C-alpha positions as CSV (number, residue, x, y, z in Angstrom):
1,X,0.0,0.0,0.0
2,X,1.3,3.5,-0.8
3,X,1.3,6.2,1.8
4,X,-2.0,8.1,2.4
5,X,-2.1,11.7,1.3
6,X,-2.6,13.2,4.7
7,X,-2.3,10.5,7.4
8,X,-4.3,10.8,10.6
9,X,-5.9,14.1,9.6
10,X,-9.0,12.9,7.9
11,X,-11.7,10.4,8.6
12,X,-11.3,8.8,5.1
13,X,-7.8,8.9,3.7
14,X,-6.7,8.5,0.1
15,X,-3.4,7.3,-1.2
16,X,-1.8,9.2,-4.0
17,X,-2.5,6.3,-6.3
18,X,-6.2,6.3,-5.4
19,X,-6.5,10.1,-5.8
20,X,-4.9,9.9,-9.2
21,X,-7.3,7.1,-10.3
22,X,-10.5,8.8,-9.0
23,X,-9.5,12.1,-10.7
24,X,-9.1,10.2,-14.0
25,X,-12.4,8.5,-13.6
26,X,-14.1,11.8,-12.7
27,X,-12.5,13.5,-15.8
28,X,-14.1,10.8,-18.0
29,X,-17.5,11.7,-16.6
30,X,-16.9,15.3,-17.9
31,X,-18.4,16.9,-14.7
32,X,-17.2,18.2,-11.4
33,X,-18.4,15.3,-9.2
34,X,-17.8,14.2,-5.6
35,X,-17.1,10.7,-4.6
36,X,-19.6,9.2,-2.1
37,X,-18.1,6.5,0.0
38,X,-20.3,4.4,2.3
39,X,-21.4,1.0,3.5
40,X,-24.5,-1.1,3.1
41,X,-25.7,-4.5,4.4
42,X,-24.5,-7.5,2.4
43,X,-21.4,-9.1,1.0
44,X,-19.6,-12.1,2.3
45,X,-18.7,-10.7,5.7
46,X,-21.9,-8.7,6.5
47,X,-21.3,-5.2,5.2
48,X,-19.9,-4.1,1.8
49,X,-18.2,-0.9,0.7
50,X,-19.9,1.3,-1.8
51,X,-18.5,4.2,-3.9
52,X,-20.1,6.3,-6.6
53,X,-19.8,9.7,-8.0
54,X,-22.5,12.3,-7.1
55,X,-23.3,15.8,-8.1
56,X,-22.3,18.4,-5.5
57,X,-25.9,19.4,-5.1
58,X,-26.7,16.0,-3.6
59,X,-24.5,16.7,-0.5
60,X,-26.7,16.5,2.6
61,X,-26.4,18.8,5.6
62,X,-25.2,16.0,7.9
63,X,-22.7,14.5,5.4
64,X,-19.0,14.7,6.2
65,X,-16.9,16.2,3.4
66,X,-13.2,15.6,3.0
67,X,-11.2,17.7,0.6
68,X,-8.2,16.4,-1.3
69,X,-6.6,19.1,-3.4
70,X,-10.0,20.2,-4.6
71,X,-11.4,16.7,-5.0
72,X,-14.1,16.0,-2.4
73,X,-15.2,12.8,-0.8
74,X,-18.6,12.7,1.0
75,X,-19.8,10.2,3.6
76,X,-23.0,9.9,5.5
77,X,-22.8,9.8,9.4
78,X,-24.0,6.2,9.7
79,X,-21.3,4.9,7.3
80,X,-18.7,7.1,9.0
81,X,-19.2,5.1,12.2
82,X,-17.8,2.1,10.3
83,X,-15.3,3.9,8.0
84,X,-13.5,6.4,10.3
85,X,-9.8,5.9,9.6
86,X,-10.3,4.1,6.3
87,X,-7.5,4.2,3.8
88,X,-8.5,3.9,0.2
89,X,-5.7,2.7,-2.1
90,X,-5.6,1.8,-5.7
91,X,-3.4,-0.7,-7.6
92,X,-3.3,-1.4,-11.3
93,X,-1.9,-4.9,-10.8
94,X,-3.4,-7.5,-13.2
95,X,-4.2,-9.9,-10.3
96,X,-5.7,-8.3,-7.2
97,X,-5.8,-4.8,-8.7
98,X,-8.4,-2.2,-8.2
99,X,-9.5,-0.2,-5.1
100,X,-8.4,-1.6,-1.8
101,X,-9.9,-0.7,1.5
102,X,-7.9,-0.8,4.7
103,X,-10.4,-0.4,7.5
104,X,-9.2,-0.3,11.1
105,X,-12.8,-0.9,12.3
106,X,-13.2,-4.2,10.5
107,X,-12.8,-7.3,12.6
108,X,-13.0,-9.6,9.6
109,X,-12.8,-9.1,5.8
110,X,-13.7,-11.3,2.9
111,X,-11.0,-12.6,0.5
112,X,-11.8,-10.1,-2.2
113,X,-11.6,-7.2,0.3
114,X,-14.9,-5.6,-0.8
115,X,-16.8,-6.6,2.3
116,X,-16.2,-6.6,6.1
117,X,-17.6,-7.4,9.5
118,X,-17.4,-5.5,12.8
């Protein structure tokens, strides 16, 4: 895993590799979008991570907003209970590549790393 952009200063941290990749994905969308990160019930271990781009107008009053060099991540308060301290990384490796979640709150994770339990 590469080093997070601003360790221990934000509830959700991005590595340089993850920031670079989400900026490229956002550019393909052709709009100034935010990345919503959250959790939902399901997955092999009980809860699964979710990420999607959203229009800035969809930010709710109680959402937490994290700014990374002008790129914003938003997270709802319930998800933040499970995600505080999360480090989001990205790898372009042929096997095991993609986004990786390092969650200090997870007591168990599935083999693919996309779901967790607390």
